[in-house]
Residue, then its C-alpha position, 0 to 999 in steps of 0.5 A: m553269531y560267529a557268521k554275523a561277526w565275521l561278515g560284519v567286520m568283512l564288510l565294514a573293511s571293504g566299505c565305501a567312504l560315505h564322503p570321498v575326499p582326496e586324503n582318503y588315499m594320498r593323506i593329503s588334505t584339500l588345503n595341502v593341495v592349494k598349499q602346494v599350488r601356491c608354493e609351486t607358483r611362488q617358486a616358479i615366479m622366483d626362479s623365473a625372475i632370477g633366471w631371466l635377470t642372470h641369462d638374458k644378455d639384454v639385461d643391464s650389468v647392475s641388474r644382472q648382479v642383483g639377479f646373482s645376489l638374490q640367487a645366493d640369498p636364502d631371504k630372497y623372497t622378501k627382498l625382491t621387489p621392482a624398486l631394485f631396478k631401473g630402466r627397462v628391467h624395472e618396467i618389466f617388473s612392474l608390469f608383471w608384479q601385479t599379475g593376477i592369477a587364479f586357480d579354479y579347482v574340480l576335485d571329483m572323487t568317486e568310489f564304487n564297491k561290489v560286494s558278494t557274501e557267502f556261507n555255509l551251515l553244516s548239520v552236526f547231527t550224527g551221521s548227517t552231512r547236510t549243509l544249507g548255503f546263503n549268499a547276498g549281494l551289495e553294490r554302493q557308489r559314493e561321489n564328492e565334488r569340490i569346486f573352488t577358486t583361489t586368487d593371488t597376484f605375482g607380488n603377493l605370492i613372493h612378499g605376502v606368503r611366508d617361507d614357513f608357509c611353504e616349508e614341506h609343500i614343495a613336492k616332486e612330480n607325483m605320477i600316481y596321483p598328480i594333484a599331490g605333487k608338482i603340476g607344472i606351473a613354472g612353464v604356464i608362467q614362463d609361456f604367459m611373459r613370453l607371450t605377453l611381451f613377444g607374441n602379441l597376446a591379447g585380452s579375453a574372449e569378451n575384450r580382445s582390446g583389454p590387457p593380456t591373458l591366458a588360460e590353461r586347464l590341467q586334468f588328471t585322472t587316477t583309477i585304482t581298482g582293487s579285488v578281495s576273496p577271502k574264505i574262512e573254514f571251520a571244523g571240528p565237533g560240538g557247537p549247536s545243531w547247526r554251525l558255521a562250515d565256511a564263509s567267503l567274501s568277494g568283490v571289487a572296489t573302484r576309486t576314480d579321482n578326476h581333479q581339474v585345476t584351470i589356471g588364469l593369468a591377466i595383466a593388471a588393467s592399470n598396467a595394460g597401457a604399458v604392454g604396447p611400449l615394452r613390446g616395442t623396445l624388445y626382440g619382437p613377435l613370435l613370427t616376423a615377415t616382410g612383404n606386401p601389406t596382404e602378406l603382413l596381414a596373413a603373417s599377423a593372422a598366423q601369429q594371432s593363431i599361435s598365441r590362441d594355440l597357446a593360451k587354450q593348451r590343455t594337458t590331460v594325464v590318465i593313470s590306471p595303476 
């Protein structure tokens, strides 16, 4: 009786989750993962806009002052709009305001448990030291994969997401469980803007002449491994002819979370025609070259390679604590 109860408790405590989900370890649900990414993106867009307005030497003085005013305003998210600006600054804001952004999530969680149990029964007849040993093993694996996509636009993230939605959802980087913290959206957005304006960023593989697009895949893998080997011993007379002398449990439990987030950015098709004229009024491409037509063609090919490499940039973080 006591052996069965003790072993049952231990097996239950070390068992696999029937349905592994992110909150098993980090107490963050799938909804909160999405909230964190949306709020990080919202903040990154606003920070990029204000940083450009207040630091770019080619921004006109009136637009620069608007940037400083927004920087000091706690309600800046509700006030930023392309209508605040004129001329080239207005054109650039209008170009990116309707930019589409999509997040494709693959949350893969796998648990593996290997448990062995052993207990010995001691004969309590007078003068007997005989024991009977029993052991058993159990291996279990559970896996859950969630795949889904969320979409937004820059303008909707600024005006359509309320401040209270993002309260307590702007987290710092989490090196143990990266999907629960900042994942580095700001750099992706800034590279997309720079490539669009200065790098001749092309359309998708299916439509190179279409609106500029960029995709980046982030992959985070966290593996947690634990082992257990408790033992309990009983002593003293009494009880039935056979009683529990000792019992032990040993095993290894492993949880591997493999999270992928693919970020897609695209200029709105209705704004595609504005990209070319804007590029002509700015600094120019990533590479500048002079020479004969063949040399210029080679420089153009190198520039397109840079754009493709940046667009296909892939980041992998593997952590095994």
